[in-house]
C-alpha positions as YAML, in Angstrom:
chain: A
units: angstrom
residues:
- id: 1
  name: UNK
  ca: [-17.08, 14.38, 178.92]
- id: 2
  name: UNK
  ca: [-19.81, 12.21, 180.42]
- id: 3
  name: UNK
  ca: [-22.10, 9.93, 178.34]
- id: 4
  name: UNK
  ca: [-25.77, 8.69, 179.52]
- id: 5
  name: UNK
  ca: [-27.36, 5.60, 178.22]
- id: 6
  name: UNK
  ca: [-30.87, 3.96, 178.86]
- id: 7
  name: UNK
  ca: [-32.24, 0.58, 178.06]
- id: 8
  name: UNK
  ca: [-35.61, -0.57, 177.69]
- id: 9
  name: UNK
  ca: [-36.33, -3.62, 179.99]
- id: 10
  name: UNK
  ca: [-39.70, -4.74, 180.79]
- id: 11
  name: UNK
  ca: [-43.36, -3.12, 179.85]
- id: 12
  name: UNK
  ca: [-42.68, -0.96, 182.88]
- id: 13
  name: UNK
  ca: [-39.55, 0.36, 181.12]
- id: 14
  name: UNK
  ca: [-36.74, 0.42, 183.80]
- id: 15
  name: UNK
  ca: [-33.56, 1.72, 182.39]
- id: 16
  name: UNK
  ca: [-29.85, 1.99, 183.21]
- id: 17
  name: UNK
  ca: [-27.47, 4.73, 182.56]
- id: 18
  name: UNK
  ca: [-23.74, 5.35, 183.04]
- id: 19
  name: UNK
  ca: [-21.47, 8.35, 182.90]
- id: 20
  name: UNK
  ca: [-17.79, 8.57, 182.61]
- id: 21
  name: UNK
  ca: [-14.80, 11.07, 183.34]
- id: 22
  name: UNK
  ca: [-11.30, 10.86, 182.18]
- id: 23
  name: UNK
  ca: [-8.10, 12.50, 181.87]
- id: 24
  name: UNK
  ca: [-7.80, 13.42, 178.16]
- id: 25
  name: UNK
  ca: [-9.51, 16.07, 175.70]
- id: 26
  name: UNK
  ca: [-12.98, 16.45, 175.38]
- id: 27
  name: UNK
  ca: [-12.75, 14.82, 172.11]
- id: 28
  name: UNK
  ca: [-10.49, 12.05, 173.34]
- id: 29
  name: UNK
  ca: [-13.02, 11.26, 176.09]
- id: 30
  name: UNK
  ca: [-15.70, 11.31, 173.59]
- id: 31
  name: UNK
  ca: [-14.03, 8.57, 171.70]
- id: 32
  name: UNK
  ca: [-13.48, 6.46, 174.53]
- id: 33
  name: UNK
  ca: [-17.02, 6.61, 175.82]
- id: 34
  name: UNK
  ca: [-18.36, 5.81, 172.25]
- id: 35
  name: UNK
  ca: [-15.91, 3.05, 171.57]
- id: 36
  name: UNK
  ca: [-16.63, 1.49, 175.12]
- id: 37
  name: UNK
  ca: [-20.42, 1.27, 174.71]
- id: 38
  name: UNK
  ca: [-22.57, 4.26, 173.37]
- id: 39
  name: UNK
  ca: [-22.94, 2.91, 169.93]
- id: 40
  name: UNK
  ca: [-21.11, -0.30, 169.27]
- id: 41
  name: UNK
  ca: [-22.27, -3.79, 170.54]
- id: 42
  name: UNK
  ca: [-21.48, -7.12, 171.48]
- id: 43
  name: UNK
  ca: [-20.91, -7.86, 168.01]
- id: 44
  name: UNK
  ca: [-18.54, -5.16, 167.46]
- id: 45
  name: UNK
  ca: [-14.75, -5.85, 167.28]
- id: 46
  name: UNK
  ca: [-12.49, -4.30, 169.52]
- id: 47
  name: UNK
  ca: [-10.66, -1.96, 167.17]
- id: 48
  name: UNK
  ca: [-7.75, -1.00, 169.43]
- id: 49
  name: UNK
  ca: [-5.80, 1.97, 168.36]
- id: 50
  name: UNK
  ca: [-7.84, 2.26, 165.45]
- id: 51
  name: UNK
  ca: [-7.86, 5.03, 162.81]
- id: 52
  name: UNK
  ca: [-10.82, 6.36, 164.30]
- id: 53
  name: UNK
  ca: [-9.14, 7.12, 167.57]
- id: 54
  name: UNK
  ca: [-6.43, 8.97, 165.79]
- id: 55
  name: UNK
  ca: [-8.51, 11.02, 163.67]
- id: 56
  name: UNK
  ca: [-10.39, 12.53, 166.66]
- id: 57
  name: UNK
  ca: [-7.63, 13.41, 169.00]
- id: 58
  name: UNK
  ca: [-7.98, 17.20, 168.67]
- id: 59
  name: UNK
  ca: [-8.78, 19.46, 171.20]
- id: 60
  name: UNK
  ca: [-12.19, 21.43, 171.20]
- id: 61
  name: UNK
  ca: [-12.46, 25.23, 171.40]
- id: 62
  name: UNK
  ca: [-11.83, 25.11, 175.18]
- id: 63
  name: UNK
  ca: [-8.35, 23.27, 174.62]
- id: 64
  name: UNK
  ca: [-7.95, 20.52, 177.19]
- id: 65
  name: UNK
  ca: [-11.35, 20.68, 178.90]
- id: 66
  name: UNK
  ca: [-12.48, 17.64, 180.89]
- id: 67
  name: UNK
  ca: [-15.64, 16.35, 179.38]
- id: 68
  name: UNK
  ca: [-18.60, 14.13, 180.86]
- id: 69
  name: UNK
  ca: [-20.79, 12.03, 178.71]
- id: 70
  name: UNK
  ca: [-24.10, 10.51, 179.39]
- id: 71
  name: UNK
  ca: [-25.78, 7.95, 177.19]
- id: 72
  name: UNK
  ca: [-28.89, 5.80, 177.42]
- id: 73
  name: UNK
  ca: [-29.94, 2.79, 175.25]
- id: 74
  name: UNK
  ca: [-29.68, -0.78, 174.64]
- id: 75
  name: UNK
  ca: [-26.76, -2.19, 176.50]
- id: 76
  name: UNK
  ca: [-26.23, -4.83, 173.78]
- id: 77
  name: UNK
  ca: [-25.64, -3.89, 169.92]
- id: 78
  name: UNK
  ca: [-25.10, -0.42, 169.21]
- id: 79
  name: UNK
  ca: [-25.56, 0.65, 172.79]
- id: 80
  name: UNK
  ca: [-22.59, -1.42, 174.33]
- id: 81
  name: UNK
  ca: [-19.61, 0.27, 172.67]
- id: 82
  name: UNK
  ca: [-20.73, 3.76, 172.60]
- id: 83
  name: UNK
  ca: [-21.96, 3.82, 176.19]
- id: 84
  name: UNK
  ca: [-20.97, 3.87, 179.72]
- id: 85
  name: UNK
  ca: [-23.93, 2.58, 181.02]
- id: 86
  name: UNK
  ca: [-26.16, -0.50, 180.41]
- id: 87
  name: UNK
  ca: [-29.22, -2.50, 181.11]
- id: 88
  name: UNK
  ca: [-31.72, -2.26, 184.10]
- id: 89
  name: UNK
  ca: [-32.83, -5.99, 184.60]
- id: 90
  name: UNK
  ca: [-30.63, -7.79, 186.75]
- id: 91
  name: UNK
  ca: [-28.69, -9.39, 183.68]
- id: 92
  name: UNK
  ca: [-28.59, -5.88, 181.98]
- id: 93
  name: UNK
  ca: [-27.58, -4.38, 185.37]
- id: 94
  name: UNK
  ca: [-24.51, -6.77, 185.16]
- id: 95
  name: UNK
  ca: [-23.81, -5.72, 181.57]
- id: 96
  name: UNK
  ca: [-23.71, -2.25, 182.50]
- id: 97
  name: UNK
  ca: [-21.39, -2.79, 185.45]
- id: 98
  name: UNK
  ca: [-19.13, -4.73, 183.25]
- id: 99
  name: UNK
  ca: [-18.96, -2.15, 180.77]
- id: 100
  name: UNK
  ca: [-18.08, 0.35, 183.64]
- id: 101
  name: UNK
  ca: [-15.31, -1.92, 184.81]
- id: 102
  name: UNK
  ca: [-13.61, -2.06, 181.26]
- id: 103
  name: UNK
  ca: [-13.67, 1.68, 181.40]
- id: 104
  name: UNK
  ca: [-12.08, 2.02, 184.89]
- id: 105
  name: UNK
  ca: [-9.42, -0.80, 183.89]
- id: 106
  name: UNK
  ca: [-8.19, 1.82, 181.17]
- id: 107
  name: UNK
  ca: [-7.78, 4.44, 184.02]
- id: 108
  name: UNK
  ca: [-10.69, 6.14, 183.46]
- id: 109
  name: UNK
  ca: [-13.61, 7.03, 185.68]
- id: 110
  name: UNK
  ca: [-17.07, 5.49, 185.18]
- id: 111
  name: UNK
  ca: [-20.42, 5.02, 187.01]
- id: 112
  name: UNK
  ca: [-23.73, 3.41, 186.37]
- id: 113
  name: UNK
  ca: [-27.38, 4.80, 187.12]
- id: 114
  name: UNK
  ca: [-30.75, 3.29, 186.89]
- id: 115
  name: UNK
  ca: [-34.03, 5.00, 185.92]
- id: 116
  name: UNK
  ca: [-37.24, 4.90, 184.04]
- id: 117
  name: UNK
  ca: [-36.60, 7.36, 181.36]
- id: 118
  name: UNK
  ca: [-40.33, 7.47, 180.55]
- id: 119
  name: UNK
  ca: [-40.92, 8.89, 184.12]
- id: 120
  name: UNK
  ca: [-40.51, 12.35, 184.65]
- id: 121
  name: UNK
  ca: [-39.58, 12.26, 188.24]
- id: 122
  name: UNK
  ca: [-37.22, 9.43, 187.49]
- id: 123
  name: UNK
  ca: [-35.34, 11.50, 184.79]
- id: 124
  name: UNK
  ca: [-35.00, 14.53, 187.10]
- id: 125
  name: UNK
  ca: [-33.46, 12.22, 189.49]
- id: 126
  name: UNK
  ca: [-31.14, 10.84, 187.31]
- id: 127
  name: UNK
  ca: [-29.84, 14.38, 186.26]
- id: 128
  name: UNK
  ca: [-29.46, 15.16, 189.81]
- id: 129
  name: UNK
  ca: [-27.23, 12.10, 190.70]
- id: 130
  name: UNK
  ca: [-25.31, 12.12, 187.73]
- id: 131
  name: UNK
  ca: [-24.23, 15.90, 188.02]
- id: 132
  name: UNK
  ca: [-23.58, 15.21, 191.57]
- id: 133
  name: UNK
  ca: [-21.27, 12.46, 190.74]
- id: 134
  name: UNK
  ca: [-19.40, 14.15, 187.74]
- id: 135
  name: UNK
  ca: [-20.13, 17.87, 188.23]
- id: 136
  name: UNK
  ca: [-21.36, 18.51, 184.55]
- id: 137
  name: UNK
  ca: [-22.68, 16.60, 181.38]
- id: 138
  name: UNK
  ca: [-21.14, 17.62, 177.93]
- id: 139
  name: UNK
  ca: [-22.55, 15.03, 175.61]
- id: 140
  name: UNK
  ca: [-26.00, 13.29, 176.00]
- id: 141
  name: UNK
  ca: [-26.53, 10.26, 173.37]
- id: 142
  name: UNK
  ca: [-30.24, 9.22, 173.31]
- id: 143
  name: UNK
  ca: [-29.81, 5.66, 171.91]
- id: 144
  name: UNK
  ca: [-33.03, 4.12, 173.02]
- id: 145
  name: UNK
  ca: [-35.47, 2.61, 170.79]
- id: 146
  name: UNK
  ca: [-38.20, -0.20, 171.12]
- id: 147
  name: UNK
  ca: [-38.31, -1.63, 167.41]
- id: 148
  name: UNK
  ca: [-41.02, -3.81, 168.30]
- id: 149
  name: UNK
  ca: [-38.51, -6.85, 167.27]
- id: 150
  name: UNK
  ca: [-41.48, -9.31, 167.99]
- id: 151
  name: UNK
  ca: [-43.87, -7.99, 165.55]
- id: 152
  name: UNK
  ca: [-43.52, -9.33, 161.93]
- id: 153
  name: UNK
  ca: [-46.44, -7.50, 160.28]
- id: 154
  name: UNK
  ca: [-48.58, -4.41, 160.60]
- id: 155
  name: UNK
  ca: [-51.46, -6.61, 161.41]
- id: 156
  name: UNK
  ca: [-50.09, -7.75, 164.48]
- id: 157
  name: UNK
  ca: [-50.32, -4.12, 165.93]
- id: 158
  name: UNK
  ca: [-51.86, -4.01, 169.52]
- id: 159
  name: UNK
  ca: [-52.49, -0.94, 171.61]
- id: 160
  name: UNK
  ca: [-50.12, -2.11, 174.28]
- id: 161
  name: UNK
  ca: [-47.45, -2.25, 171.29]
- id: 162
  name: UNK
  ca: [-48.29, 1.29, 170.47]
- id: 163
  name: UNK
  ca: [-48.25, 2.78, 173.81]
- id: 164
  name: UNK
  ca: [-44.77, 0.94, 174.76]
- id: 165
  name: UNK
  ca: [-43.11, 2.10, 171.82]
- id: 166
  name: UNK
  ca: [-44.44, 5.73, 172.04]
- id: 167
  name: UNK
  ca: [-43.46, 5.95, 175.75]
- id: 168
  name: UNK
  ca: [-39.98, 4.53, 175.19]
- id: 169
  name: UNK
  ca: [-38.95, 6.30, 171.99]
- id: 170
  name: UNK
  ca: [-40.88, 9.74, 172.18]
- id: 171
  name: UNK
  ca: [-41.66, 10.28, 175.95]
- id: 172
  name: UNK
  ca: [-38.08, 8.86, 177.04]
- id: 173
  name: UNK
  ca: [-36.21, 10.93, 174.40]
- id: 174
  name: UNK
  ca: [-38.05, 14.05, 175.01]
- id: 175
  name: UNK
  ca: [-37.65, 13.88, 178.80]
- id: 176
  name: UNK
  ca: [-34.06, 12.97, 178.59]
- id: 177
  name: UNK
  ca: [-33.35, 15.74, 176.00]
- id: 178
  name: UNK
  ca: [-35.47, 18.38, 178.29]
- id: 179
  name: UNK
  ca: [-33.62, 17.45, 181.41]
- id: 180
  name: UNK
  ca: [-30.01, 17.17, 180.25]
- id: 181
  name: UNK
  ca: [-30.44, 20.05, 177.78]
- id: 182
  name: UNK
  ca: [-31.80, 22.40, 180.30]
- id: 183
  name: UNK
  ca: [-28.80, 21.49, 182.63]
- id: 184
  name: UNK
  ca: [-26.31, 22.00, 179.69]
- id: 185
  name: UNK
  ca: [-27.81, 25.37, 179.03]
- id: 186
  name: UNK
  ca: [-28.37, 26.75, 182.31]
- id: 187
  name: UNK
  ca: [-25.55, 25.40, 184.21]
- id: 188
  name: UNK
  ca: [-22.54, 25.47, 181.72]
- id: 189
  name: UNK
  ca: [-23.91, 27.13, 178.43]
- id: 190
  name: UNK
  ca: [-22.42, 24.27, 176.46]
- id: 191
  name: UNK
  ca: [-23.26, 20.66, 175.43]
- id: 192
  name: UNK
  ca: [-24.15, 18.34, 172.68]
- id: 193
  name: UNK
  ca: [-27.15, 15.75, 172.14]
- id: 194
  name: UNK
  ca: [-27.31, 13.12, 169.70]
- id: 195
  name: UNK
  ca: [-30.56, 11.39, 169.21]
- id: 196
  name: UNK
  ca: [-30.45, 7.99, 167.45]
- id: 197
  name: UNK
  ca: [-33.26, 7.93, 164.80]
- id: 198
  name: UNK
  ca: [-33.57, 5.71, 161.69]
- id: 199
  name: UNK
  ca: [-34.40, 5.59, 158.03]
- id: 200
  name: UNK
  ca: [-37.79, 4.46, 158.52]
- id: 201
  name: UNK
  ca: [-38.75, 8.01, 158.73]
- id: 202
  name: UNK
  ca: [-37.88, 8.16, 154.92]
- id: 203
  name: UNK
  ca: [-39.20, 4.57, 154.18]
- id: 204
  name: UNK
  ca: [-41.83, 3.94, 156.39]
- id: 205
  name: UNK
  ca: [-42.14, 0.59, 158.29]
- id: 206
  name: UNK
  ca: [-45.08, -1.59, 157.25]
- id: 207
  name: UNK
  ca: [-43.87, -3.92, 159.70]
- id: 208
  name: UNK
  ca: [-44.01, -1.96, 162.59]
- id: 209
  name: UNK
  ca: [-45.82, 1.46, 161.97]
- id: 210
  name: UNK
  ca: [-45.60, 2.52, 165.35]
- id: 211
  name: UNK
  ca: [-41.73, 2.46, 165.33]
- id: 212
  name: UNK
  ca: [-41.70, 4.59, 162.11]
- id: 213
  name: UNK
  ca: [-44.02, 7.12, 163.76]
- id: 214
  name: UNK
  ca: [-41.90, 7.35, 167.18]
- id: 215
  name: UNK
  ca: [-38.66, 7.79, 165.05]
- id: 216
  name: UNK
  ca: [-40.29, 10.38, 162.91]
- id: 217
  name: UNK
  ca: [-41.43, 12.09, 166.26]
- id: 218
  name: UNK
  ca: [-37.64, 12.30, 167.47]
- id: 219
  name: UNK
  ca: [-36.92, 14.24, 164.43]
- id: 220
  name: UNK
  ca: [-39.45, 17.03, 165.49]
- id: 221
  name: UNK
  ca: [-37.64, 16.84, 169.31]
- id: 222
  name: UNK
  ca: [-34.63, 17.29, 167.60]
- id: 223
  name: UNK
  ca: [-35.44, 20.37, 165.65]
- id: 224
  name: UNK
  ca: [-37.52, 21.89, 168.44]
- id: 225
  name: UNK
  ca: [-34.86, 21.55, 171.17]
- id: 226
  name: UNK
  ca: [-32.03, 22.55, 168.62]
- id: 227
  name: UNK
  ca: [-33.68, 26.10, 168.52]
- id: 228
  name: UNK
  ca: [-34.65, 26.13, 172.08]
- id: 229
  name: UNK
  ca: [-31.27, 25.55, 173.21]
- id: 230
  name: UNK
  ca: [-29.06, 27.40, 170.78]
- id: 231
  name: UNK
  ca: [-26.59, 28.78, 170.29]
- id: 232
  name: UNK
  ca: [-24.93, 27.01, 173.20]
- id: 233
  name: UNK
  ca: [-26.29, 23.45, 173.15]
- id: 234
  name: UNK
  ca: [-26.50, 21.29, 169.66]
- id: 235
  name: UNK
  ca: [-29.11, 18.86, 169.08]
- id: 236
  name: UNK
  ca: [-28.72, 16.37, 166.05]
- id: 237
  name: UNK
  ca: [-30.17, 13.19, 165.05]
- id: 238
  name: UNK
  ca: [-28.36, 10.01, 163.46]
- id: 239
  name: UNK
  ca: [-30.26, 7.48, 161.30]
- id: 240
  name: UNK
  ca: [-28.26, 4.44, 161.17]
- id: 241
  name: UNK
  ca: [-29.65, 1.83, 158.85]
- id: 242
  name: UNK
  ca: [-29.88, -1.83, 159.83]
- id: 243
  name: UNK
  ca: [-27.29, -2.68, 162.25]
- id: 244
  name: UNK
  ca: [-26.51, -6.27, 162.97]
- id: 245
  name: UNK
  ca: [-27.25, -6.17, 166.82]
- id: 246
  name: UNK
  ca: [-28.28, -9.23, 168.83]
- id: 247
  name: UNK
  ca: [-31.99, -8.06, 168.65]
- id: 248
  name: UNK
  ca: [-31.88, -7.83, 164.95]
- id: 249
  name: UNK
  ca: [-30.21, -11.20, 164.49]
- id: 250
  name: UNK
  ca: [-32.83, -12.75, 166.34]
- id: 251
  name: UNK
  ca: [-35.73, -11.56, 164.47]
- id: 252
  name: UNK
  ca: [-37.55, -14.09, 162.65]
- id: 253
  name: UNK
  ca: [-37.85, -12.14, 159.20]
- id: 254
  name: UNK
  ca: [-34.17, -11.37, 159.59]
- id: 255
  name: UNK
  ca: [-33.39, -15.01, 159.41]
- id: 256
  name: UNK
  ca: [-35.71, -15.85, 156.73]
- id: 257
  name: UNK
  ca: [-34.87, -13.65, 154.01]
- id: 258
  name: UNK
  ca: [-35.03, -10.06, 155.10]
- id: 259
  name: UNK
  ca: [-31.19, -9.62, 155.57]
- id: 260
  name: UNK
  ca: [-30.66, -10.79, 151.79]
- id: 261
  name: UNK
  ca: [-33.25, -8.16, 150.70]
- id: 262
  name: UNK
  ca: [-31.76, -5.34, 152.72]
- id: 263
  name: UNK
  ca: [-28.33, -6.09, 151.46]
- id: 264
  name: UNK
  ca: [-29.44, -6.35, 147.73]
- id: 265
  name: UNK
  ca: [-30.97, -2.70, 148.18]
- id: 266
  name: UNK
  ca: [-27.65, -1.15, 149.82]
- id: 267
  name: UNK
  ca: [-25.26, 0.26, 147.51]
- id: 268
  name: UNK
  ca: [-22.47, -0.35, 150.12]
- id: 269
  name: UNK
  ca: [-23.30, -3.90, 149.81]
- id: 270
  name: UNK
  ca: [-22.81, -4.73, 153.57]
- id: 271
  name: UNK
  ca: [-24.83, -4.71, 156.98]
- id: 272
  name: UNK
  ca: [-22.62, -2.78, 159.28]
- id: 273
  name: UNK
  ca: [-21.63, -3.80, 162.77]
- id: 274
  name: UNK
  ca: [-22.39, -1.63, 165.95]
- id: 275
  name: UNK
  ca: [-19.13, -0.25, 165.92]
- id: 276
  name: UNK
  ca: [-19.30, 1.24, 162.36]
- id: 277
  name: UNK
  ca: [-22.06, 3.77, 163.99]
- id: 278
  name: UNK
  ca: [-19.44, 4.97, 166.53]
- id: 279
  name: UNK
  ca: [-17.85, 7.47, 164.24]
- id: 280
  name: UNK
  ca: [-20.63, 9.43, 163.23]
- id: 281
  name: UNK
  ca: [-22.23, 9.75, 166.32]
- id: 282
  name: UNK
  ca: [-18.78, 10.74, 167.60]
- id: 283
  name: UNK
  ca: [-18.65, 13.47, 164.73]
- id: 284
  name: UNK
  ca: [-22.10, 14.97, 165.63]
- id: 285
  name: UNK
  ca: [-21.05, 15.01, 169.42]
- id: 286
  name: UNK
  ca: [-17.92, 16.60, 168.79]
- id: 287
  name: UNK
  ca: [-16.73, 20.11, 168.07]
- id: 288
  name: UNK
  ca: [-16.05, 19.05, 164.54]
- id: 289
  name: UNK
  ca: [-19.77, 19.63, 164.23]
- id: 290
  name: UNK
  ca: [-19.99, 22.78, 165.83]
- id: 291
  name: UNK
  ca: [-22.14, 24.44, 163.18]
- id: 292
  name: UNK
  ca: [-24.43, 21.68, 162.82]
- id: 293
  name: UNK
  ca: [-27.68, 21.51, 164.73]
- id: 294
  name: UNK
  ca: [-31.28, 20.32, 164.06]
- id: 295
  name: UNK
  ca: [-29.75, 18.03, 161.56]
- id: 296
  name: UNK
  ca: [-30.52, 14.52, 160.55]
- id: 297
  name: UNK
  ca: [-27.58, 12.61, 159.34]
- id: 298
  name: UNK
  ca: [-28.42, 9.09, 157.59]
- id: 299
  name: UNK
  ca: [-25.79, 6.50, 157.89]
- id: 300
  name: UNK
  ca: [-27.37, 3.36, 156.27]
- id: 301
  name: UNK
  ca: [-25.07, 2.59, 153.33]
- id: 302
  name: UNK
  ca: [-27.13, 4.31, 150.92]
- id: 303
  name: UNK
  ca: [-30.11, 2.29, 151.44]
- id: 304
  name: UNK
  ca: [-32.38, 5.44, 151.87]
- id: 305
  name: UNK
  ca: [-30.88, 8.39, 149.45]
- id: 306
  name: UNK
  ca: [-32.82, 11.28, 150.10]
- id: 307
  name: UNK
  ca: [-33.36, 14.05, 147.60]
- id: 308
  name: UNK
  ca: [-32.15, 17.56, 148.37]
...
């Protein structure tokens, strides 16, 4: 299975992606990819031989089919643990390659790629390069997201901030879903796509309204492609709440009371680490979720309880 990941780097939005292959079942390789970088992060513990690994070691419907995953998203925080690819700037590119080396050290196959996911030609080129390298893509995790971390109030909204957030979150997610979903459907008639959303679609974001608008659009993308690619390719969205990534920890509001406020309103009474988001992503990507498509799964410790 091959995962793909992209990461915003500069206003021009360069991105990095990686893909991996292995010698286990599809589910086992999905776990390995997520465990290494798709969803956890620099703050996540290693969790070697954790119970999560034991729970997913089941063959999919094809038995012991080889699988390839592609993931795009932040190379830190939730992006590092579940992905095989990392940043686009020099330091992020170095992070991507470091993650790939960790995978290779475990006897698995990994490669890093770079592209601007808001550029149609770049996304098509990325698809061609990854398929040429690995032959197929079984899982795509769209973990990209510009949460406008430097913006502390809706009053600070700028036209540039709107354009960047919408280009990264909406256009990038749509182009990646379109290109790899098309390949999954036309070339292999199987696959799974997991888009990373946010509970802001339930609560809104008075701090950064453009971020809430972008994440709401991802639900529309998910539902549209879930119908377009059915029944062979599933598309779902995971809505993790606040996750203590490097970007969040460095936010001014997080350091001045916002963390305590969120914690007080979270029934589970904890702020998750990036690794905590790996199992639900893996679930949606795996055959265990074979009858789920077009769905939105909240994973925020009960902070946003949506009515039926």
